[in-house]
PDB file as gemmi writes it, atoms N, CA and C in Angstrom:
CRYST1    1.000    1.000    1.000  90.00  90.00  90.00 P 1                      
ATOM      1  N   UNK A   1     -27.545  12.476 -13.104  1.00  0.00           N  
ATOM      2  CA  UNK A   1     -27.744  12.976 -11.757  1.00  0.00           C  
ATOM      3  C   UNK A   1     -27.925  11.817 -10.771  1.00  0.00           C  
ATOM      4  N   UNK A   2     -28.667  10.802 -11.198  1.00  0.00           N  
ATOM      5  CA  UNK A   2     -28.893   9.641 -10.339  1.00  0.00           C  
ATOM      6  C   UNK A   2     -27.576   8.926 -10.024  1.00  0.00           C  
ATOM      7  N   UNK A   3     -26.690   8.828 -11.025  1.00  0.00           N  
ATOM      8  CA  UNK A   3     -25.386   8.197 -10.805  1.00  0.00           C  
ATOM      9  C   UNK A   3     -24.556   8.974  -9.792  1.00  0.00           C  
ATOM     10  N   UNK A   4     -24.661  10.304  -9.819  1.00  0.00           N  
ATOM     11  CA  UNK A   4     -23.909  11.138  -8.879  1.00  0.00           C  
ATOM     12  C   UNK A   4     -24.405  10.900  -7.456  1.00  0.00           C  
ATOM     13  N   UNK A   5     -25.714  10.800  -7.278  1.00  0.00           N  
ATOM     14  CA  UNK A   5     -26.272  10.531  -5.946  1.00  0.00           C  
ATOM     15  C   UNK A   5     -25.838   9.158  -5.451  1.00  0.00           C  
ATOM     16  N   UNK A   6     -25.840   8.182  -6.360  1.00  0.00           N  
ATOM     17  CA  UNK A   6     -25.422   6.832  -5.994  1.00  0.00           C  
ATOM     18  C   UNK A   6     -23.947   6.833  -5.575  1.00  0.00           C  
ATOM     19  N   UNK A   7     -23.123   7.555  -6.332  1.00  0.00           N  
ATOM     20  CA  UNK A   7     -21.694   7.631  -6.021  1.00  0.00           C  
ATOM     21  C   UNK A   7     -21.470   8.308  -4.672  1.00  0.00           C  
ATOM     22  N   UNK A   8     -22.201   9.369  -4.384  1.00  0.00           N  
ATOM     23  CA  UNK A   8     -22.053  10.071  -3.109  1.00  0.00           C  
ATOM     24  C   UNK A   8     -22.480   9.175  -1.944  1.00  0.00           C  
ATOM     25  N   UNK A   9     -23.575   8.460  -2.113  1.00  0.00           N  
ATOM     26  CA  UNK A   9     -24.047   7.566  -1.064  1.00  0.00           C  
ATOM     27  C   UNK A   9     -23.039   6.441  -0.823  1.00  0.00           C  
ATOM     28  N   UNK A  10     -22.506   5.888  -1.901  1.00  0.00           N  
ATOM     29  CA  UNK A  10     -21.523   4.810  -1.783  1.00  0.00           C  
ATOM     30  C   UNK A  10     -20.245   5.320  -1.125  1.00  0.00           C  
ATOM     31  N   UNK A  11     -19.812   6.524  -1.485  1.00  0.00           N  
ATOM     32  CA  UNK A  11     -18.612   7.109  -0.888  1.00  0.00           C  
ATOM     33  C   UNK A  11     -18.807   7.334   0.608  1.00  0.00           C  
ATOM     34  N   UNK A  12     -19.974   7.812   1.002  1.00  0.00           N  
ATOM     35  CA  UNK A  12     -20.256   8.024   2.425  1.00  0.00           C  
ATOM     36  C   UNK A  12     -20.257   6.699   3.178  1.00  0.00           C  
ATOM     37  N   UNK A  13     -20.803   5.664   2.560  1.00  0.00           N  
ATOM     38  CA  UNK A  13     -20.830   4.345   3.191  1.00  0.00           C  
ATOM     39  C   UNK A  13     -19.419   3.789   3.370  1.00  0.00           C  
ATOM     40  N   UNK A  14     -18.609   3.918   2.327  1.00  0.00           N  
ATOM     41  CA  UNK A  14     -17.229   3.428   2.386  1.00  0.00           C  
ATOM     42  C   UNK A  14     -16.441   4.211   3.436  1.00  0.00           C  
ATOM     43  N   UNK A  15     -16.634   5.515   3.491  1.00  0.00           N  
ATOM     44  CA  UNK A  15     -15.936   6.338   4.478  1.00  0.00           C  
ATOM     45  C   UNK A  15     -16.310   5.897   5.898  1.00  0.00           C  
ATOM     46  N   UNK A  16     -17.583   5.628   6.125  1.00  0.00           N  
ATOM     47  CA  UNK A  16     -18.021   5.166   7.442  1.00  0.00           C  
ATOM     48  C   UNK A  16     -17.402   3.805   7.773  1.00  0.00           C  
ATOM     49  N   UNK A  17     -17.350   2.920   6.792  1.00  0.00           N  
ATOM     50  CA  UNK A  17     -16.728   1.598   7.006  1.00  0.00           C  
ATOM     51  C   UNK A  17     -15.256   1.741   7.365  1.00  0.00           C  
ATOM     52  N   UNK A  18     -14.558   2.607   6.638  1.00  0.00           N  
ATOM     53  CA  UNK A  18     -13.130   2.794   6.893  1.00  0.00           C  
ATOM     54  C   UNK A  18     -12.881   3.413   8.262  1.00  0.00           C  
ATOM     55  N   UNK A  19     -13.749   4.323   8.670  1.00  0.00           N  
ATOM     56  CA  UNK A  19     -13.597   4.943   9.989  1.00  0.00           C  
ATOM     57  C   UNK A  19     -13.793   3.923  11.106  1.00  0.00           C  
ATOM     58  N   UNK A  20     -14.635   2.930  10.863  1.00  0.00           N  
ATOM     59  CA  UNK A  20     -14.900   1.896  11.866  1.00  0.00           C  
ATOM     60  C   UNK A  20     -13.905   0.744  11.806  1.00  0.00           C  
ATOM     61  N   UNK A  21     -13.301   0.525  10.643  1.00  0.00           N  
ATOM     62  CA  UNK A  21     -12.361  -0.595  10.478  1.00  0.00           C  
ATOM     63  C   UNK A  21     -11.085  -0.326  11.276  1.00  0.00           C  
ATOM     64  N   UNK A  22     -10.521  -1.372  11.837  1.00  0.00           N  
ATOM     65  CA  UNK A  22      -9.280  -1.240  12.587  1.00  0.00           C  
ATOM     66  C   UNK A  22      -8.210  -2.147  11.988  1.00  0.00           C  
ATOM     67  N   UNK A  23      -6.998  -1.608  11.926  1.00  0.00           N  
ATOM     68  CA  UNK A  23      -5.847  -2.328  11.391  1.00  0.00           C  
ATOM     69  C   UNK A  23      -4.757  -2.337  12.449  1.00  0.00           C  
ATOM     70  N   UNK A  24      -4.215  -3.509  12.717  1.00  0.00           N  
ATOM     71  CA  UNK A  24      -3.162  -3.658  13.717  1.00  0.00           C  
ATOM     72  C   UNK A  24      -1.801  -3.644  13.054  1.00  0.00           C  
ATOM     73  N   UNK A  25      -0.878  -2.947  13.679  1.00  0.00           N  
ATOM     74  CA  UNK A  25       0.505  -2.946  13.237  1.00  0.00           C  
ATOM     75  C   UNK A  25       1.396  -3.347  14.391  1.00  0.00           C  
ATOM     76  N   UNK A  26       2.478  -4.030  14.082  1.00  0.00           N  
ATOM     77  CA  UNK A  26       3.380  -4.534  15.112  1.00  0.00           C  
ATOM     78  C   UNK A  26       4.814  -4.130  14.833  1.00  0.00           C  
ATOM     79  N   UNK A  27       5.582  -4.000  15.911  1.00  0.00           N  
ATOM     80  CA  UNK A  27       7.025  -3.839  15.755  1.00  0.00           C  
ATOM     81  C   UNK A  27       7.579  -5.171  15.267  1.00  0.00           C  
ATOM     82  N   UNK A  28       8.800  -5.158  14.773  1.00  0.00           N  
ATOM     83  CA  UNK A  28       9.404  -6.377  14.215  1.00  0.00           C  
ATOM     84  C   UNK A  28       9.415  -7.515  15.236  1.00  0.00           C  
ATOM     85  N   UNK A  29       9.655  -7.209  16.479  1.00  0.00           N  
ATOM     86  CA  UNK A  29       9.707  -8.254  17.513  1.00  0.00           C  
ATOM     87  C   UNK A  29       8.349  -8.479  18.175  1.00  0.00           C  
ATOM     88  N   UNK A  30       7.331  -7.810  17.681  1.00  0.00           N  
ATOM     89  CA  UNK A  30       5.949  -7.935  18.160  1.00  0.00           C  
ATOM     90  C   UNK A  30       5.780  -7.606  19.639  1.00  0.00           C  
ATOM     91  N   UNK A  31       6.587  -6.671  20.135  1.00  0.00           N  
ATOM     92  CA  UNK A  31       6.448  -6.239  21.517  1.00  0.00           C  
ATOM     93  C   UNK A  31       5.637  -4.951  21.631  1.00  0.00           C  
ATOM     94  N   UNK A  32       5.336  -4.330  20.489  1.00  0.00           N  
ATOM     95  CA  UNK A  32       4.501  -3.129  20.455  1.00  0.00           C  
ATOM     96  C   UNK A  32       3.433  -3.330  19.389  1.00  0.00           C  
ATOM     97  N   UNK A  33       2.191  -3.005  19.757  1.00  0.00           N  
ATOM     98  CA  UNK A  33       1.066  -3.094  18.822  1.00  0.00           C  
ATOM     99  C   UNK A  33       0.385  -1.740  18.750  1.00  0.00           C  
ATOM    100  N   UNK A  34       0.118  -1.287  17.531  1.00  0.00           N  
ATOM    101  CA  UNK A  34      -0.613  -0.040  17.302  1.00  0.00           C  
ATOM    102  C   UNK A  34      -1.868  -0.389  16.516  1.00  0.00           C  
ATOM    103  N   UNK A  35      -2.991   0.199  16.904  1.00  0.00           N  
ATOM    104  CA  UNK A  35      -4.246   0.011  16.182  1.00  0.00           C  
ATOM    105  C   UNK A  35      -4.624   1.349  15.558  1.00  0.00           C  
ATOM    106  N   UNK A  36      -4.947   1.307  14.254  1.00  0.00           N  
ATOM    107  CA  UNK A  36      -5.285   2.496  13.488  1.00  0.00           C  
ATOM    108  C   UNK A  36      -6.532   2.198  12.664  1.00  0.00           C  
ATOM    109  N   UNK A  37      -7.362   3.207  12.446  1.00  0.00           N  
ATOM    110  CA  UNK A  37      -8.552   3.007  11.621  1.00  0.00           C  
ATOM    111  C   UNK A  37      -8.191   3.059  10.144  1.00  0.00           C  
ATOM    112  N   UNK A  38      -9.155   2.712   9.308  1.00  0.00           N  
ATOM    113  CA  UNK A  38      -8.979   2.811   7.867  1.00  0.00           C  
ATOM    114  C   UNK A  38      -8.888   4.246   7.390  1.00  0.00           C  
ATOM    115  N   UNK A  39      -9.234   5.188   8.273  1.00  0.00           N  
ATOM    116  CA  UNK A  39      -9.097   6.611   7.970  1.00  0.00           C  
ATOM    117  C   UNK A  39      -7.786   7.153   8.550  1.00  0.00           C  
ATOM    118  N   UNK A  40      -6.882   6.264   8.901  1.00  0.00           N  
ATOM    119  CA  UNK A  40      -5.563   6.555   9.457  1.00  0.00           C  
ATOM    120  C   UNK A  40      -5.621   7.313  10.784  1.00  0.00           C  
ATOM    121  N   UNK A  41      -6.658   7.051  11.570  1.00  0.00           N  
ATOM    122  CA  UNK A  41      -6.775   7.632  12.907  1.00  0.00           C  
ATOM    123  C   UNK A  41      -6.221   6.642  13.922  1.00  0.00           C  
ATOM    124  N   UNK A  42      -5.239   7.050  14.733  1.00  0.00           N  
ATOM    125  CA  UNK A  42      -4.713   6.139  15.753  1.00  0.00           C  
ATOM    126  C   UNK A  42      -5.780   5.823  16.789  1.00  0.00           C  
ATOM    127  N   UNK A  43      -5.867   4.555  17.208  1.00  0.00           N  
ATOM    128  CA  UNK A  43      -6.848   4.142  18.204  1.00  0.00           C  
ATOM    129  C   UNK A  43      -6.204   3.732  19.522  1.00  0.00           C  
ATOM    130  N   UNK A  44      -5.139   2.941  19.438  1.00  0.00           N  
ATOM    131  CA  UNK A  44      -4.513   2.497  20.685  1.00  0.00           C  
ATOM    132  C   UNK A  44      -3.090   2.019  20.440  1.00  0.00           C  
ATOM    133  N   UNK A  45      -2.353   1.928  21.550  1.00  0.00           N  
ATOM    134  CA  UNK A  45      -0.984   1.411  21.533  1.00  0.00           C  
ATOM    135  C   UNK A  45      -0.846   0.469  22.721  1.00  0.00           C  
ATOM    136  N   UNK A  46      -0.332  -0.718  22.470  1.00  0.00           N  
ATOM    137  CA  UNK A  46      -0.050  -1.671  23.536  1.00  0.00           C  
ATOM    138  C   UNK A  46       1.450  -1.939  23.537  1.00  0.00           C  
ATOM    139  N   UNK A  47       2.042  -1.843  24.732  1.00  0.00           N  
ATOM    140  CA  UNK A  47       3.489  -2.005  24.869  1.00  0.00           C  
ATOM    141  C   UNK A  47       3.748  -3.065  25.940  1.00  0.00           C  
ATOM    142  N   UNK A  48       4.536  -4.064  25.599  1.00  0.00           N  
ATOM    143  CA  UNK A  48       4.853  -5.121  26.558  1.00  0.00           C  
ATOM    144  C   UNK A  48       5.960  -4.669  27.517  1.00  0.00           C  
ATOM    145  N   UNK A  49       6.083  -5.378  28.618  1.00  0.00           N  
ATOM    146  CA  UNK A  49       7.165  -5.110  29.583  1.00  0.00           C  
ATOM    147  C   UNK A  49       8.529  -5.287  28.908  1.00  0.00           C  
ATOM    148  N   UNK A  50       8.598  -6.266  28.011  1.00  0.00           N  
ATOM    149  CA  UNK A  50       9.854  -6.514  27.285  1.00  0.00           C  
ATOM    150  C   UNK A  50      10.272  -5.283  26.487  1.00  0.00           C  
ATOM    151  N   UNK A  51       9.306  -4.614  25.872  1.00  0.00           N  
ATOM    152  CA  UNK A  51       9.619  -3.408  25.102  1.00  0.00           C  
ATOM    153  C   UNK A  51      10.075  -2.281  26.021  1.00  0.00           C  
ATOM    154  N   UNK A  52       9.395  -2.109  27.165  1.00  0.00           N  
ATOM    155  CA  UNK A  52       9.797  -1.084  28.133  1.00  0.00           C  
ATOM    156  C   UNK A  52      11.221  -1.313  28.614  1.00  0.00           C  
ATOM    157  N   UNK A  53      11.564  -2.568  28.825  1.00  0.00           N  
ATOM    158  CA  UNK A  53      12.881  -2.913  29.368  1.00  0.00           C  
ATOM    159  C   UNK A  53      14.026  -2.536  28.432  1.00  0.00           C  
ATOM    160  N   UNK A  54      13.728  -2.290  27.172  1.00  0.00           N  
ATOM    161  CA  UNK A  54      14.776  -1.951  26.207  1.00  0.00           C  
ATOM    162  C   UNK A  54      15.220  -0.490  26.294  1.00  0.00           C  
ATOM    163  N   UNK A  55      14.512   0.316  27.070  1.00  0.00           N  
ATOM    164  CA  UNK A  55      14.893   1.718  27.235  1.00  0.00           C  
ATOM    165  C   UNK A  55      14.131   2.633  26.289  1.00  0.00           C  
ATOM    166  N   UNK A  56      14.194   3.911  26.603  1.00  0.00           N  
ATOM    167  CA  UNK A  56      13.400   4.917  25.888  1.00  0.00           C  
ATOM    168  C   UNK A  56      13.701   4.987  24.391  1.00  0.00           C  
ATOM    169  N   UNK A  57      14.962   5.005  24.025  1.00  0.00           N  
ATOM    170  CA  UNK A  57      15.309   5.134  22.602  1.00  0.00           C  
ATOM    171  C   UNK A  57      14.836   3.930  21.793  1.00  0.00           C  
ATOM    172  N   UNK A  58      15.080   2.745  22.321  1.00  0.00           N  
ATOM    173  CA  UNK A  58      14.648   1.530  21.622  1.00  0.00           C  
ATOM    174  C   UNK A  58      13.130   1.470  21.568  1.00  0.00           C  
ATOM    175  N   UNK A  59      12.466   1.838  22.657  1.00  0.00           N  
ATOM    176  CA  UNK A  59      11.006   1.829  22.686  1.00  0.00           C  
ATOM    177  C   UNK A  59      10.436   2.782  21.651  1.00  0.00           C  
ATOM    178  N   UNK A  60      11.027   3.947  21.515  1.00  0.00           N  
ATOM    179  CA  UNK A  60      10.573   4.900  20.495  1.00  0.00           C  
ATOM    180  C   UNK A  60      10.668   4.282  19.107  1.00  0.00           C  
ATOM    181  N   UNK A  61      11.737   3.570  18.842  1.00  0.00           N  
ATOM    182  CA  UNK A  61      11.894   2.898  17.550  1.00  0.00           C  
ATOM    183  C   UNK A  61      10.856   1.814  17.333  1.00  0.00           C  
ATOM    184  N   UNK A  62      10.549   1.060  18.378  1.00  0.00           N  
ATOM    185  CA  UNK A  62       9.546  -0.005  18.276  1.00  0.00           C  
ATOM    186  C   UNK A  62       8.154   0.570  18.011  1.00  0.00           C  
ATOM    187  N   UNK A  63       7.827   1.669  18.693  1.00  0.00           N  
ATOM    188  CA  UNK A  63       6.533   2.310  18.475  1.00  0.00           C  
ATOM    189  C   UNK A  63       6.454   2.835  17.039  1.00  0.00           C  
ATOM    190  N   UNK A  64       7.531   3.413  16.562  1.00  0.00           N  
ATOM    191  CA  UNK A  64       7.557   3.914  15.182  1.00  0.00           C  
ATOM    192  C   UNK A  64       7.368   2.779  14.189  1.00  0.00           C  
ATOM    193  N   UNK A  65       8.034   1.644  14.406  1.00  0.00           N  
ATOM    194  CA  UNK A  65       7.859   0.476  13.532  1.00  0.00           C  
ATOM    195  C   UNK A  65       6.398   0.036  13.493  1.00  0.00           C  
ATOM    196  N   UNK A  66       5.794  -0.060  14.667  1.00  0.00           N  
ATOM    197  CA  UNK A  66       4.399  -0.508  14.753  1.00  0.00           C  
ATOM    198  C   UNK A  66       3.461   0.496  14.089  1.00  0.00           C  
ATOM    199  N   UNK A  67       3.734   1.791  14.268  1.00  0.00           N  
ATOM    200  CA  UNK A  67       2.900   2.818  13.632  1.00  0.00           C  
ATOM    201  C   UNK A  67       2.988   2.722  12.112  1.00  0.00           C  
ATOM    202  N   UNK A  68       4.188   2.553  11.596  1.00  0.00           N  
ATOM    203  CA  UNK A  68       4.367   2.436  10.140  1.00  0.00           C  
ATOM    204  C   UNK A  68       3.655   1.207   9.603  1.00  0.00           C  
ATOM    205  N   UNK A  69       3.729   0.107  10.340  1.00  0.00           N  
ATOM    206  CA  UNK A  69       3.068  -1.124   9.929  1.00  0.00           C  
ATOM    207  C   UNK A  69       1.552  -0.930   9.900  1.00  0.00           C  
ATOM    208  N   UNK A  70       1.003  -0.355  10.969  1.00  0.00           N  
ATOM    209  CA  UNK A  70      -0.445  -0.118  11.031  1.00  0.00           C  
ATOM    210  C   UNK A  70      -0.882   0.856   9.945  1.00  0.00           C  
ATOM    211  N   UNK A  71      -0.112   1.899   9.730  1.00  0.00           N  
ATOM    212  CA  UNK A  71      -0.459   2.880   8.702  1.00  0.00           C  
ATOM    213  C   UNK A  71      -0.456   2.244   7.322  1.00  0.00           C  
ATOM    214  N   UNK A  72       0.544   1.451   7.026  1.00  0.00           N  
ATOM    215  CA  UNK A  72       0.613   0.771   5.732  1.00  0.00           C  
ATOM    216  C   UNK A  72      -0.577  -0.142   5.499  1.00  0.00           C  
ATOM    217  N   UNK A  73      -0.952  -0.896   6.525  1.00  0.00           N  
ATOM    218  CA  UNK A  73      -2.110  -1.785   6.406  1.00  0.00           C  
ATOM    219  C   UNK A  73      -3.398  -0.983   6.240  1.00  0.00           C  
ATOM    220  N   UNK A  74      -3.493   0.131   6.939  1.00  0.00           N  
ATOM    221  CA  UNK A  74      -4.660   0.996   6.836  1.00  0.00           C  
ATOM    222  C   UNK A  74      -4.786   1.584   5.430  1.00  0.00           C  
ATOM    223  N   UNK A  75      -3.686   2.067   4.897  1.00  0.00           N  
ATOM    224  CA  UNK A  75      -3.689   2.635   3.539  1.00  0.00           C  
ATOM    225  C   UNK A  75      -4.044   1.555   2.519  1.00  0.00           C  
ATOM    226  N   UNK A  76      -3.475   0.374   2.677  1.00  0.00           N  
ATOM    227  CA  UNK A  76      -3.798  -0.728   1.759  1.00  0.00           C  
ATOM    228  C   UNK A  76      -5.283  -1.077   1.829  1.00  0.00           C  
ATOM    229  N   UNK A  77      -5.835  -1.087   3.036  1.00  0.00           N  
ATOM    230  CA  UNK A  77      -7.263  -1.363   3.204  1.00  0.00           C  
ATOM    231  C   UNK A  77      -8.120  -0.297   2.547  1.00  0.00           C  
ATOM    232  N   UNK A  78      -7.720   0.963   2.691  1.00  0.00           N  
ATOM    233  CA  UNK A  78      -8.446   2.070   2.071  1.00  0.00           C  
ATOM    234  C   UNK A  78      -8.400   1.943   0.545  1.00  0.00           C  
ATOM    235  N   UNK A  79      -7.232   1.665   0.011  1.00  0.00           N  
ATOM    236  CA  UNK A  79      -7.096   1.530  -1.438  1.00  0.00           C  
ATOM    237  C   UNK A  79      -7.961   0.387  -1.968  1.00  0.00           C  
ATOM    238  N   UNK A  80      -7.982  -0.718  -1.257  1.00  0.00           N  
ATOM    239  CA  UNK A  80      -8.796  -1.861  -1.689  1.00  0.00           C  
ATOM    240  C   UNK A  80     -10.271  -1.498  -1.700  1.00  0.00           C  
ATOM    241  N   UNK A  81     -10.741  -0.811  -0.666  1.00  0.00           N  
ATOM    242  CA  UNK A  81     -12.154  -0.407  -0.612  1.00  0.00           C  
ATOM    243  C   UNK A  81     -12.478   0.598  -1.705  1.00  0.00           C  
ATOM    244  N   UNK A  82     -11.562   1.498  -2.001  1.00  0.00           N  
ATOM    245  CA  UNK A  82     -11.796   2.491  -3.064  1.00  0.00           C  
ATOM    246  C   UNK A  82     -11.862   1.796  -4.430  1.00  0.00           C  
ATOM    247  N   UNK A  83     -11.005   0.793  -4.641  1.00  0.00           N  
ATOM    248  CA  UNK A  83     -11.066   0.033  -5.895  1.00  0.00           C  
ATOM    249  C   UNK A  83     -12.399  -0.690  -6.017  1.00  0.00           C  
ATOM    250  N   UNK A  84     -12.842  -1.304  -4.908  1.00  0.00           N  
ATOM    251  CA  UNK A  84     -14.132  -2.002  -4.913  1.00  0.00           C  
ATOM    252  C   UNK A  84     -15.272  -1.038  -5.209  1.00  0.00           C  
ATOM    253  N   UNK A  85     -15.220   0.146  -4.593  1.00  0.00           N  
ATOM    254  CA  UNK A  85     -16.261   1.141  -4.807  1.00  0.00           C  
ATOM    255  C   UNK A  85     -16.277   1.587  -6.269  1.00  0.00           C  
ATOM    256  N   UNK A  86     -15.111   1.864  -6.802  1.00  0.00           N  
ATOM    257  CA  UNK A  86     -15.016   2.296  -8.200  1.00  0.00           C  
ATOM    258  C   UNK A  86     -15.567   1.221  -9.122  1.00  0.00           C  
ATOM    259  N   UNK A  87     -15.232  -0.020  -8.847  1.00  0.00           N  
ATOM    260  CA  UNK A  87     -15.709  -1.126  -9.670  1.00  0.00           C  
ATOM    261  C   UNK A  87     -17.232  -1.247  -9.590  1.00  0.00           C  
ATOM    262  N   UNK A  88     -17.770  -1.125  -8.371  1.00  0.00           N  
ATOM    263  CA  UNK A  88     -19.231  -1.255  -8.222  1.00  0.00           C  
ATOM    264  C   UNK A  88     -19.984  -0.114  -8.893  1.00  0.00           C  
ATOM    265  N   UNK A  89     -19.317   1.028  -9.054  1.00  0.00           N  
ATOM    266  CA  UNK A  89     -19.935   2.177  -9.715  1.00  0.00           C  
ATOM    267  C   UNK A  89     -19.650   2.202 -11.214  1.00  0.00           C  
ATOM    268  N   UNK A  90     -18.864   1.220 -11.668  1.00  0.00           N  
ATOM    269  CA  UNK A  90     -18.535   1.155 -13.085  1.00  0.00           C  
ATOM    270  C   UNK A  90     -17.454   2.131 -13.513  1.00  0.00           C  
ATOM    271  N   UNK A  91     -16.639   2.572 -12.575  1.00  0.00           N  
ATOM    272  CA  UNK A  91     -15.547   3.495 -12.879  1.00  0.00           C  
ATOM    273  C   UNK A  91     -14.320   2.649 -13.230  1.00  0.00           C  
ATOM    274  N   UNK A  92     -13.811   2.781 -14.456  1.00  0.00           N  
ATOM    275  CA  UNK A  92     -12.669   1.923 -14.881  1.00  0.00           C  
ATOM    276  C   UNK A  92     -11.349   2.400 -14.304  1.00  0.00           C  
ATOM    277  N   UNK A  93     -10.868   1.706 -13.273  1.00  0.00           N  
ATOM    278  CA  UNK A  93      -9.545   1.989 -12.719  1.00  0.00           C  
ATOM    279  C   UNK A  93      -9.512   3.287 -11.939  1.00  0.00           C  
ATOM    280  N   UNK A  94      -8.716   3.307 -10.888  1.00  0.00           N  
ATOM    281  CA  UNK A  94      -8.554   4.496 -10.075  1.00  0.00           C  
ATOM    282  C   UNK A  94      -7.243   5.169 -10.448  1.00  0.00           C  
ATOM    283  N   UNK A  95      -7.238   6.490 -10.508  1.00  0.00           N  
ATOM    284  CA  UNK A  95      -5.991   7.204 -10.805  1.00  0.00           C  
ATOM    285  C   UNK A  95      -4.987   7.049  -9.679  1.00  0.00           C  
ATOM    286  N   UNK A  96      -3.731   7.280  -9.974  1.00  0.00           N  
ATOM    287  CA  UNK A  96      -2.690   7.250  -8.958  1.00  0.00           C  
ATOM    288  C   UNK A  96      -2.321   5.865  -8.472  1.00  0.00           C  
ATOM    289  N   UNK A  97      -2.599   4.842  -9.235  1.00  0.00           N  
ATOM    290  CA  UNK A  97      -2.170   3.491  -8.874  1.00  0.00           C  
ATOM    291  C   UNK A  97      -3.007   2.848  -7.799  1.00  0.00           C  
ATOM    292  N   UNK A  98      -4.145   3.394  -7.465  1.00  0.00           N  
ATOM    293  CA  UNK A  98      -5.002   2.780  -6.453  1.00  0.00           C  
ATOM    294  C   UNK A  98      -5.530   1.535  -7.045  1.00  0.00           C  
TER     295      UNK A  98                                                      
END                                                                             
């Protein structure tokens, strides 16, 4: 029972850390930046004049690139924290390749 309480407390702490953590993603040309939390919540988007000048269709593609980059970094950060949590709790390996 004590281990279950410890695991729940650790999970809540990790969840709070991930919600506060921010991951930046960029378009390939770095004209668009997206910030996302470790809980995959979008926080902000920054778009340069250069990106605007490329037109609506190109800008949509740049925003999508930046979102995918930020999301990937966020997921990787979440997986790393979950592995650390599992290790600290003595859980051998996470299912699903985490």
